[in-house]
C-alpha positions as CSV (number, residue, x, y, z in Angstrom):
1,M,112.0,230.8,27.9
2,L,113.5,232.7,30.7
3,C,110.7,231.7,32.9
4,A,111.1,228.1,32.1
5,A,114.8,228.3,32.8
6,L,114.1,229.9,36.2
7,L,111.5,227.4,37.0
8,G,113.9,224.6,36.2
9,F,116.7,226.0,38.2
10,G,114.4,226.6,41.2
11,G,113.1,223.0,41.0
12,Y,116.6,221.7,41.0
13,R,117.4,223.7,44.0
14,L,114.4,222.3,45.8
15,A,115.3,218.8,44.9
16,A,118.9,219.3,45.9
17,A,117.7,220.8,49.2
18,D,115.7,217.7,50.0
19,E,118.5,215.2,49.4
20,P,120.8,214.6,52.5
21,T,124.4,215.5,52.3
22,A,127.3,213.2,53.0
23,V,127.8,214.9,56.4
24,D,124.3,214.2,57.3
25,L,124.5,210.5,56.4
26,A,127.7,210.2,58.4
27,S,126.0,211.8,61.4
28,R,123.0,209.6,61.1
29,D,125.2,206.4,61.0
30,A,127.1,207.5,64.1
31,S,123.9,208.2,65.9
32,A,122.5,204.8,64.9
33,Q,125.7,203.0,66.1
34,Q,125.7,204.9,69.4
35,Y,122.0,204.0,70.0
36,S,122.7,200.3,69.2
37,R,125.5,200.2,71.8
38,D,123.4,201.9,74.4
39,F,120.6,199.4,73.8
40,E,122.9,196.4,74.2
41,R,124.3,197.7,77.5
42,T,120.9,198.5,79.0
43,A,119.0,195.4,77.8
44,T,119.2,192.5,80.3
45,P,118.9,189.1,78.7
46,T,116.2,187.0,80.3
47,P,117.6,183.6,81.1
48,S,115.7,180.7,79.6
49,A,113.7,178.8,82.1
50,S,115.2,175.4,82.6
51,P,113.2,172.6,84.3
52,T,114.3,171.9,87.9
53,P,115.9,168.5,87.9
54,T,113.8,165.8,89.7
55,A,115.6,163.7,92.3
56,T,115.8,160.1,91.3
57,P,115.2,157.8,94.2
58,S,118.1,155.5,95.0
59,P,117.6,151.7,94.9
60,R,117.7,151.6,98.7
61,T,114.7,154.1,99.0
62,L,112.7,151.9,96.6
63,Q,113.0,148.9,99.0
64,S,110.1,148.7,101.3
65,T,110.7,148.3,105.0
66,P,109.3,144.9,106.2
67,S,106.2,145.3,108.3
68,A,105.9,143.9,111.8
69,A,103.8,141.0,110.4
70,Q,106.6,140.0,108.1
71,T,109.3,140.0,110.8
72,V,107.3,138.2,113.5
73,K,107.6,134.4,113.1
74,P,104.3,132.6,113.4
75,K,103.9,130.5,116.6
76,L,103.8,126.8,116.1
77,T,100.7,125.2,117.5
78,P,101.6,121.9,119.1
79,T,99.7,118.9,117.7
80,V,97.6,117.3,120.3
81,R,97.4,113.6,119.9
82,R,94.2,111.9,120.9
83,T,94.6,108.7,122.8
84,T,92.1,106.0,122.7
85,P,91.5,104.4,126.1
86,K,92.6,100.8,126.1
87,P,90.0,98.2,127.0
88,T,90.2,96.7,130.4
89,A,92.6,93.8,130.1
90,R,91.6,90.4,131.4
91,P,93.8,89.0,134.3
92,A,96.9,87.4,133.0
93,S,96.4,83.7,132.5
94,P,99.1,81.7,134.3
95,K,100.9,79.4,131.8
96,P,102.2,75.9,132.7
97,T,105.9,75.5,132.7
98,S,107.2,73.9,129.5
99,A,109.4,71.5,131.4
100,T,107.6,68.7,133.3
101,P,108.5,68.8,137.0
102,S,109.5,65.5,138.5
103,S,106.4,65.7,140.8
104,C,104.1,65.8,137.7
105,K,105.6,62.9,135.7
106,A,103.1,60.5,137.1
107,Y,100.2,62.5,135.4
108,T,99.2,62.8,131.8
109,G,96.6,64.8,129.7
110,N,94.5,67.3,131.6
111,Q,95.9,66.2,134.9
112,L,99.4,66.9,133.8
113,T,98.3,70.4,132.7
114,A,96.8,71.0,136.1
115,C,99.9,69.7,137.9
116,K,102.1,72.2,136.0
117,L,99.7,75.1,136.9
118,L,99.7,74.5,140.6
119,P,102.7,76.8,141.4
120,S,101.2,79.6,139.4
121,F,98.3,79.8,141.9
122,G,100.6,79.3,144.9
123,F,100.0,75.6,145.5
124,G,102.6,73.0,146.2
125,Y,102.7,69.8,144.1
126,S,101.4,67.9,147.2
127,Q,97.9,69.5,146.4
128,M,97.7,67.5,143.2
129,S,96.5,64.3,145.0
130,P,93.3,65.9,146.6
131,L,92.7,67.8,143.3
132,V,92.6,64.6,141.3
133,K,90.1,63.1,143.7
134,L,87.9,66.2,143.7
135,W,87.6,66.5,139.9
136,N,87.3,62.8,139.4
137,H,84.0,63.0,141.2
138,E,82.9,66.2,139.5
139,S,83.7,65.6,135.8
140,G,86.2,62.7,135.4
141,W,88.5,65.5,134.0
142,N,86.3,65.7,130.9
143,A,86.4,69.2,129.4
144,R,83.0,68.8,127.9
145,A,81.2,67.3,130.9
146,E,77.9,68.9,131.5
147,N,75.3,68.5,134.3
148,K,71.9,68.6,132.5
149,G,70.1,69.3,135.8
150,S,72.1,72.2,137.1
151,G,73.9,73.4,134.0
152,A,77.4,73.0,135.6
153,Y,80.0,72.6,132.9
154,G,83.6,71.5,132.3
155,I,86.3,69.9,134.4
156,P,85.7,72.0,137.6
157,Q,81.9,72.0,136.9
158,A,81.5,75.8,136.9
159,L,78.0,77.0,137.5
160,P,77.2,78.5,135.1
161,G,80.0,77.5,132.7
162,S,80.2,81.1,131.3
163,K,82.1,82.1,134.5
164,M,85.2,80.5,133.0
165,A,85.3,83.2,130.3
166,K,87.3,85.2,132.9
167,F,90.3,83.2,131.7
168,G,89.4,82.9,128.0
169,D,86.7,82.9,125.5
170,D,87.5,79.3,124.6
171,W,86.2,78.1,128.0
172,K,83.8,75.6,126.4
173,T,86.6,73.5,124.7
174,N,90.0,74.4,126.2
175,P,90.9,72.3,129.3
176,A,93.7,74.7,130.3
177,T,91.2,77.6,130.5
178,Q,88.8,75.5,132.6
179,I,91.6,74.3,135.0
180,K,92.9,77.9,135.5
181,W,89.4,79.0,136.5
182,G,88.9,76.0,138.8
183,L,92.2,76.6,140.6
184,D,91.4,80.3,141.0
185,Y,88.0,79.4,142.4
186,I,89.4,76.9,144.9
187,K,92.1,79.4,146.1
188,N,89.6,82.2,146.7
189,R,87.0,79.9,148.4
190,Y,88.8,77.1,150.1
191,S,92.4,78.2,150.2
192,T,93.8,74.8,148.8
193,P,92.6,71.8,146.8
194,A,92.8,69.8,150.0
195,G,90.3,72.2,151.7
196,A,87.9,71.9,148.7
197,W,88.2,68.1,148.8
198,N,87.3,68.1,152.5
199,H,84.3,70.2,151.9
200,F,83.2,68.0,149.1
201,Q,83.4,64.9,151.3
202,D,81.1,66.5,153.9
203,N,78.6,68.1,151.5
204,N,79.0,66.3,148.2
205,W,79.6,69.6,146.5
206,Y,82.2,72.4,146.7
């Protein structure tokens, strides 16, 4: 029994020796607190990485600068008009005056037309008398008179008759066209109707 009691007391002492005392616990708490404060002072917090802000382009930078092709105005090409050459005009046909001159009142029909046309070719009314005689012998003042042998045609007996187309395409039927051609022919060849009549009397043709 005594051994057991000794063993029990020795075990209690060993157990008691292993358990920390209140002083030891207080010392441990103080050491732990001091270590915690030292760690907080020495530890440097690492700042969190924040994304670098991206510059937002202003509305002005988004507008594109106009290129040279946009600023240069296109040159206008002038429109070239094509002109069609006008056909060669026929010589202006002299027209008889509307009013009947007093010197022509003695004539009618084709002779009246001829009398009114005399001034247009530079002739005086005095040339009407030899002209009447000349064309009385040639055609009788008939606009459709035709010489079957020679082919001469019309009041002045143009040879060929197509020559009178110089004063109009209606030379076959229009007395005025025939008279104009006849007066122009006399002026260029004999100067006056009187000169043409004199030649006719000598040669029976003019």
